[in-house]
C-alpha positions as CSV (number, residue, x, y, z in Angstrom):
1,X,-36.3,-28.0,15.0
2,X,-39.2,-29.6,13.1
3,X,-38.7,-30.2,9.4
4,X,-41.7,-28.1,8.3
5,X,-42.2,-24.8,6.4
6,X,-42.1,-22.7,9.7
7,X,-38.8,-24.5,10.8
8,X,-37.2,-23.9,7.3
9,X,-38.4,-20.2,7.2
10,X,-36.8,-19.7,10.8
11,X,-33.4,-21.3,9.7
12,X,-33.4,-19.1,6.5
13,X,-34.1,-16.0,8.6
14,X,-31.4,-16.8,11.1
15,X,-28.9,-17.5,8.3
16,X,-29.8,-14.2,6.6
17,X,-29.2,-12.3,10.0
18,X,-25.9,-14.1,10.4
19,X,-24.9,-13.1,6.9
20,X,-25.8,-9.5,7.5
21,X,-23.8,-9.6,10.8
22,X,-20.8,-10.9,8.9
23,X,-21.1,-8.3,6.2
24,X,-21.1,-5.4,8.8
25,X,-18.2,-7.0,10.6
26,X,-16.3,-7.1,7.3
27,X,-17.1,-3.5,6.5
28,X,-15.8,-2.3,9.8
29,X,-12.6,-4.2,9.4
30,X,-12.0,-2.8,5.9
31,X,-12.7,0.8,7.3
32,X,-9.4,0.5,9.1
33,X,-7.4,-0.6,6.1
34,X,-5.5,2.0,3.9
35,X,-7.1,2.6,0.6
36,X,-5.1,1.2,-2.3
37,X,-3.1,3.9,-4.1
38,X,-4.2,4.6,-7.7
39,X,-2.7,6.5,-10.6
40,X,0.7,6.7,-12.3
41,X,3.7,5.7,-10.1
42,X,5.6,8.5,-11.5
43,X,3.1,10.9,-10.1
44,X,3.6,9.5,-6.6
45,X,7.3,9.8,-6.8
46,X,7.1,13.5,-8.1
47,X,10.2,15.1,-9.4
48,X,12.3,12.2,-8.0
49,X,11.0,10.0,-10.8
50,X,12.9,12.0,-13.4
51,X,15.9,12.5,-11.2
52,X,16.2,8.7,-10.9
53,X,16.6,8.3,-14.7
54,X,19.7,10.5,-14.7
55,X,21.4,9.0,-11.6
56,X,24.5,6.8,-12.1
57,X,23.9,3.1,-11.4
58,X,24.6,0.9,-9.6
59,X,23.8,2.9,-6.5
60,X,23.0,2.2,-2.9
61,X,20.3,3.2,-0.6
62,X,22.8,5.4,1.4
63,X,23.8,7.2,-1.8
64,X,20.2,7.8,-2.7
65,X,19.3,9.2,0.6
66,X,22.4,11.4,0.5
67,X,21.7,12.8,-2.9
68,X,17.9,12.9,-2.8
69,X,16.7,12.4,0.9
70,X,14.7,15.6,0.9
71,X,12.5,14.7,-2.2
72,X,8.9,14.3,-1.3
73,X,7.0,11.0,-2.2
74,X,3.2,10.6,-2.0
75,X,2.5,7.7,0.4
76,X,-0.8,6.2,1.6
77,X,-0.5,8.5,4.8
78,X,0.4,11.7,3.0
79,X,3.8,12.9,1.8
80,X,7.1,11.7,3.2
81,X,10.7,12.3,2.2
82,X,12.8,9.7,0.4
83,X,14.9,9.4,3.6
84,X,11.8,8.7,5.7
85,X,10.5,6.1,3.2
86,X,13.9,4.3,2.9
87,X,14.6,4.4,6.7
88,X,13.2,1.0,7.6
89,X,15.4,-0.6,4.8
90,X,18.9,-1.9,4.9
91,X,21.6,-0.4,2.6
92,X,21.1,-2.2,-0.7
93,X,22.4,-1.8,-4.2
94,X,20.2,-0.9,-7.1
95,X,21.1,-1.5,-10.6
96,X,18.6,0.8,-12.4
97,X,16.0,3.5,-11.8
98,X,13.4,0.7,-12.3
99,X,15.0,-1.2,-9.4
100,X,14.7,1.9,-7.2
101,X,11.2,2.7,-8.3
102,X,10.0,-0.9,-7.6
103,X,11.5,-0.7,-4.1
104,X,10.0,2.6,-3.3
105,X,6.5,1.7,-4.6
106,X,6.6,-1.5,-2.5
107,X,7.4,0.6,0.6
108,X,4.8,3.2,0.1
109,X,2.0,0.6,-0.3
110,X,2.6,-0.9,3.1
């Protein structure tokens, strides 16, 4: 391509079209992603948040599911029971309510 004004204008126009195409493609890809959850973590855990504070620690995943498995938690895809949220995890030990909250919040953001 000749190095003249017309050639430079064509290159600039081509680059602008490629950039617009990239932006459209990125927007399409982002449309498939889950929206990040906002707000107070305690609100997402509902009544379970307060119950965790009074639970005896250390405790295990199995003990939590047995005691509170029916409690509903707000996830990115709607509400799910504690049992459903913890289902993909192995039985592990938690030393505090904060440990449990941290694990749950990590799982519901997936």
